[in-house]
C-alpha positions as CSV (number, residue, x, y, z in Angstrom):
1,M,143.0,70.0,73.9
2,E,141.9,70.7,77.4
3,R,144.1,73.7,77.9
4,W,142.7,75.6,74.9
5,T,139.0,74.7,75.6
6,E,139.5,75.9,79.2
7,Q,141.3,79.1,78.2
8,L,138.4,80.1,75.9
9,E,136.8,82.7,78.2
10,E,140.1,84.4,78.8
11,L,140.9,84.3,75.1
12,A,137.4,85.7,74.3
13,R,137.8,88.5,76.9
14,R,140.8,89.8,74.9
15,S,138.8,89.7,71.7
16,L,135.6,91.3,72.7
17,P,134.5,94.7,73.9
18,E,134.4,94.7,77.8
19,A,130.6,95.3,77.8
20,V,129.9,92.4,75.4
21,H,132.2,90.1,77.4
22,R,130.5,91.0,80.6
23,Y,127.1,90.5,79.1
24,I,128.0,87.0,78.0
25,R,129.8,85.9,81.2
26,Q,127.6,87.4,83.9
27,G,124.8,85.7,85.8
28,A,121.9,87.3,87.5
29,R,122.3,89.3,90.8
30,D,125.4,88.1,92.7
31,G,126.2,85.5,90.1
32,V,126.0,82.5,92.6
33,S,124.3,80.1,90.3
34,A,126.5,81.1,87.3
35,A,129.7,80.5,89.4
36,E,128.5,77.2,90.9
37,A,127.7,75.5,87.6
38,V,131.2,74.2,86.7
39,Q,131.9,73.2,90.2
40,A,128.9,71.1,90.4
41,W,130.1,68.9,87.5
42,D,133.6,68.8,89.0
43,R,132.3,67.0,92.1
44,F,131.5,63.8,90.2
45,R,133.8,60.8,90.4
46,F,133.9,57.8,88.1
47,L,134.0,54.1,88.7
48,P,135.5,52.8,85.4
49,A,134.7,49.3,84.2
50,V,137.6,47.0,83.2
51,L,138.0,43.9,80.9
52,R,135.7,45.6,78.3
53,D,136.4,45.7,74.5
54,V,137.0,49.3,73.7
55,T,138.8,48.9,70.4
56,E,136.2,51.0,68.6
57,I,134.4,53.9,70.3
58,D,131.0,55.1,69.0
59,C,130.0,58.6,70.4
60,S,127.1,59.1,68.1
61,T,123.5,59.5,69.0
62,E,120.1,61.0,67.8
63,L,118.4,64.1,69.2
64,L,114.7,64.1,68.3
65,G,115.6,61.9,65.2
66,T,118.6,64.1,64.1
67,A,121.7,62.0,63.9
68,V,124.7,63.8,65.6
69,R,128.3,62.7,65.8
70,S,128.3,63.2,69.6
71,P,125.9,64.2,72.3
72,F,127.4,67.8,72.4
73,A,125.2,70.4,70.6
74,I,124.8,74.2,70.6
75,A,122.4,75.9,72.9
76,P,120.6,79.1,72.0
77,T,122.5,82.3,72.7
78,T,121.9,85.8,71.6
79,M,124.4,88.5,70.6
80,Q,126.3,86.0,68.3
81,R,126.9,88.9,65.9
82,A,128.5,90.9,68.7
83,A,131.0,88.0,69.1
84,H,131.7,87.6,65.3
85,R,130.4,89.6,62.3
86,D,128.8,86.4,60.8
87,G,127.1,85.4,63.9
88,E,124.7,82.6,63.7
89,A,125.7,81.8,60.1
90,A,129.3,81.1,61.2
91,M,128.0,79.1,64.2
92,A,125.8,77.0,61.8
93,R,128.6,76.3,59.4
94,A,130.7,74.9,62.4
95,A,127.7,72.8,63.4
96,V,127.5,71.3,60.0
97,A,131.2,70.6,59.9
98,S,131.1,68.9,63.3
99,E,127.9,66.9,62.5
100,T,125.9,68.4,65.3
101,L,122.7,70.6,65.6
102,M,122.2,74.1,66.8
103,V,119.3,75.8,68.7
104,V,118.7,79.3,67.2
105,S,117.7,82.1,69.6
106,S,114.5,83.9,68.6
107,N,116.5,87.0,69.1
108,A,119.1,86.0,66.5
109,G,120.7,88.7,64.4
110,T,120.8,86.5,61.3
111,T,117.7,85.4,59.3
112,F,116.4,81.9,59.5
113,E,116.8,81.7,55.8
114,E,120.5,82.5,55.9
115,I,121.1,80.0,58.7
116,A,119.1,77.3,56.8
117,E,121.2,77.9,53.7
118,T,124.3,76.5,55.6
119,G,122.5,73.1,55.7
120,V,122.6,73.0,59.4
121,A,120.0,70.9,61.4
122,W,118.4,73.5,63.8
123,W,115.7,74.1,66.3
124,L,113.9,77.4,67.2
125,Q,114.1,78.7,70.7
126,V,111.1,80.9,71.6
127,Y,109.7,83.0,74.3
128,V,105.9,83.0,74.2
129,P,104.4,86.5,74.7
130,S,101.3,87.4,76.6
131,D,99.4,87.6,73.3
132,R,100.2,84.2,72.0
133,L,99.4,85.2,68.3
134,A,102.0,87.9,68.4
135,C,104.8,85.3,68.0
136,K,103.1,83.3,65.3
137,P,104.8,85.2,62.4
138,L,108.2,84.3,64.0
139,I,107.4,80.6,64.4
140,D,105.8,80.4,61.0
141,R,108.9,81.9,59.5
142,A,111.1,79.3,61.4
143,V,108.9,76.4,60.2
144,D,109.1,77.6,56.6
145,A,112.9,77.9,56.8
146,G,113.3,74.3,58.1
147,A,113.4,74.4,61.8
148,S,112.8,70.8,63.0
149,A,111.7,71.4,66.6
150,V,110.6,74.3,68.9
151,V,112.3,74.9,72.2
152,L,110.0,76.7,74.7
153,T,112.0,78.7,77.3
154,A,109.9,78.3,80.3
155,D,112.0,80.0,83.0
156,T,111.8,83.7,81.9
157,P,108.5,85.4,82.8
158,V,110.8,88.5,83.2
159,V,114.5,89.0,82.6
160,G,116.5,88.5,85.8
161,T,118.4,91.6,87.1
162,R,122.1,91.7,86.3
163,Y,124.5,94.2,87.7
164,D,126.8,96.2,85.5
165,G,128.3,98.4,88.3
166,G,127.6,101.6,86.5
167,S,129.9,100.6,83.6
168,E,129.0,100.8,79.9
169,T,126.5,98.0,79.1
170,V,126.1,95.9,76.0
171,W,123.1,98.0,75.0
172,D,125.3,101.1,74.9
173,V,127.6,99.4,72.3
174,A,125.0,97.4,70.4
175,E,124.9,97.9,66.7
176,P,121.9,97.7,64.4
177,G,121.6,94.1,63.1
178,W,122.9,92.3,66.2
179,L,119.4,91.2,67.2
180,R,115.9,90.5,66.2
181,A,116.5,89.7,62.5
182,N,113.4,87.6,62.2
183,F,110.6,89.5,64.0
184,P,108.1,91.5,62.1
185,E,108.7,95.3,62.2
186,G,107.4,96.8,65.3
187,Y,107.4,93.7,67.4
188,G,107.8,94.5,71.1
189,D,106.1,97.9,70.8
190,L,102.5,96.8,71.6
191,P,100.7,95.6,74.8
192,G,100.8,91.8,74.7
193,H,104.3,91.6,73.3
194,E,105.9,91.2,76.7
195,K,107.0,87.8,77.9
196,A,104.0,85.7,79.2
197,A,103.7,85.5,82.9
198,D,101.0,82.9,82.6
199,L,102.7,80.0,80.8
200,G,101.1,76.8,81.3
201,P,101.0,73.1,79.9
202,H,98.4,74.3,77.4
203,D,101.2,76.4,75.7
204,I,103.0,73.1,74.9
205,D,100.0,71.8,73.2
206,W,99.4,75.0,71.3
207,L,103.0,75.3,70.0
208,R,102.9,71.6,69.0
209,K,99.7,72.1,67.0
210,T,100.7,75.5,65.6
211,T,104.0,74.3,64.3
212,G,103.5,70.6,63.7
213,L,106.9,70.2,65.3
214,P,108.1,68.4,68.4
215,V,108.3,70.8,71.4
216,V,111.2,70.8,73.9
217,V,110.7,72.6,77.2
218,K,113.8,74.3,78.4
219,G,114.3,75.6,82.0
220,V,113.1,72.6,84.0
221,L,114.8,71.7,87.3
222,R,111.9,69.9,89.2
223,P,110.7,66.4,88.4
224,G,107.0,67.4,88.9
225,D,107.4,70.1,86.3
226,A,109.0,67.7,83.9
227,R,106.0,65.3,84.4
228,R,103.7,68.2,83.6
229,C,105.6,68.9,80.4
230,V,105.6,65.4,79.2
231,D,101.9,64.8,80.1
232,A,101.1,68.0,77.9
233,G,102.8,66.6,74.9
234,A,106.6,67.7,75.2
235,S,108.9,65.4,73.3
236,A,111.9,66.4,75.4
237,V,112.7,68.2,78.7
238,W,115.8,70.4,78.9
239,V,117.3,70.7,82.4
240,S,118.6,74.3,82.6
241,N,118.8,77.3,84.9
242,H,119.4,79.6,82.1
243,G,123.1,79.8,82.7
244,G,122.5,81.2,86.1
245,R,121.0,84.3,84.4
246,Q,117.5,84.2,85.8
247,L,116.9,83.3,89.5
248,D,120.2,83.6,91.3
249,R,120.9,80.7,93.7
250,A,118.7,78.4,91.5
251,A,120.2,74.9,91.8
252,A,122.9,73.6,89.6
253,T,121.7,71.5,86.7
254,A,124.2,68.8,87.6
255,D,122.3,68.4,90.9
256,C,118.9,68.4,89.3
257,L,119.4,66.1,86.2
258,A,119.0,62.7,87.8
259,A,115.7,63.3,89.5
260,V,114.2,64.6,86.2
261,V,115.5,61.5,84.3
262,D,114.0,59.3,86.9
263,E,110.7,61.0,86.4
264,V,110.4,61.1,82.6
265,G,113.5,59.7,81.1
266,D,111.5,56.6,79.8
267,E,109.0,58.7,78.1
268,A,110.9,61.7,76.7
269,E,114.4,62.8,75.7
270,V,116.2,64.7,78.5
271,Y,118.9,67.3,77.9
272,V,121.0,69.4,80.0
273,D,123.2,72.5,79.9
274,G,125.0,74.7,82.4
275,G,128.7,74.7,83.3
276,V,129.8,71.9,81.0
277,R,133.3,72.8,80.0
278,N,134.9,69.4,79.2
279,A,134.0,65.8,78.1
280,R,134.3,64.5,81.6
281,H,131.4,66.8,82.6
282,G,129.6,65.5,79.5
283,L,130.3,61.9,80.5
284,A,128.8,62.6,83.9
285,A,125.7,64.1,82.4
286,L,125.3,61.0,80.1
287,A,125.8,58.7,83.0
288,L,123.0,60.6,84.9
289,G,120.6,60.0,81.9
290,A,121.0,63.0,79.6
291,R,120.6,62.3,75.9
292,G,122.0,65.6,74.7
293,V,124.6,67.9,76.4
294,F,124.1,71.4,75.2
295,L,126.7,74.2,75.3
296,G,126.0,77.9,75.7
297,R,128.8,80.2,76.6
298,P,131.8,78.1,75.3
299,P,130.7,78.2,71.6
300,L,130.0,81.8,71.9
301,Y,133.5,82.3,73.3
302,A,135.0,80.2,70.6
303,L,133.1,82.1,67.9
304,A,134.6,85.3,69.2
305,V,138.1,83.9,69.3
306,D,138.2,82.3,65.9
307,G,134.9,82.3,64.0
308,V,133.9,79.1,62.4
309,D,137.2,77.5,63.0
310,G,137.0,78.2,66.7
311,V,133.6,76.6,67.2
312,L,134.6,73.7,65.1
313,R,137.9,73.2,67.1
314,L,135.8,73.3,70.4
315,L,133.3,70.7,69.2
316,D,136.0,68.5,67.7
317,D,138.0,68.6,70.9
318,L,135.1,67.7,73.0
319,T,134.2,64.8,70.8
320,E,137.8,63.5,70.7
321,E,138.0,63.8,74.5
322,L,134.7,62.0,74.9
323,A,136.0,59.1,73.0
324,E,139.0,59.0,75.2
325,V,137.2,59.1,78.5
326,M,134.7,56.6,77.2
327,R,137.4,54.2,76.4
328,L,139.2,54.8,79.8
329,A,135.7,54.2,81.4
330,G,135.2,50.9,79.7
331,C,132.3,52.1,77.5
332,N,132.4,51.6,73.7
333,H,129.0,53.1,73.1
334,L,126.8,55.6,74.7
335,S,124.3,52.9,75.7
336,G,127.0,51.6,78.1
337,V,127.3,55.0,79.8
338,T,125.0,54.4,82.8
339,G,124.7,55.4,86.5
340,E,127.0,52.6,87.3
341,L,129.8,54.6,86.1
342,L,129.4,57.2,88.9
343,L,130.5,56.9,92.5
344,P,127.3,57.5,94.6
345,R,127.4,60.8,96.2
């Protein structure tokens, strides 16, 4: 189980054009934040409880009211159709089979309607442009297609610089249909379509009122920012540094999660992504107070390796391992996974 999941990146490298694999793998600038993410989770040590009844293990939970088999869910990623011809539709079918939810990138190469036809529970990830109304057709289409929440990416006023070393880039090999299947024609060509550099708490309220859906704010590392999000009406806060793809040397999410939970965890759901590669990482995240643990690169690698079956195997393996490590930790339900499980650092 572990061996396959931890070989996924190498297996995907063999399956993908070099430029596509580099685009998925790379972080911003020197790649420091991207490289540190896994190591940050590896540093945690557990204090398992004993003399507990662990005959039956329940890994299930709810994310904004959506029942999921385990806390592992699929984060938004672009270029899914570069990884596999069926892209987001294949990812969605795997999510349905594994009883989890997926967050769909606003840059998806598959229409919201095709994704919804799979029966998946899904949320829309959105970048708000300078002209707020420019994204309204996109979010209206997502609402009509059945999105049940909106995830506002808050850490991307501009796209962080990434180095390709003069090699062929993903944009050199990109094919029509890989991206932007849901935008109106001509989107991105006019002033005001660029990503907003003036995001504020008022945008949370605007999205909530415009869509009628709960709003999740993704890209939060500081407790004070989490507080501003919740006070503005966010239903959940997502601790993320964008996979190390924005500000290089941004802190690892494993090191930021606890403080955010301490600030708002009693008032809103808190999620985390970044560097989670096995269920022990997930167990540490849950012990720190995360409600959901989202996976970015691993499902994309699994999609490239074996399509629907690859993603389903990844999610099933993680859930199976989570049940095992919970049993070994003396926890029969997620409510028993608390900070007492972690050796103080």
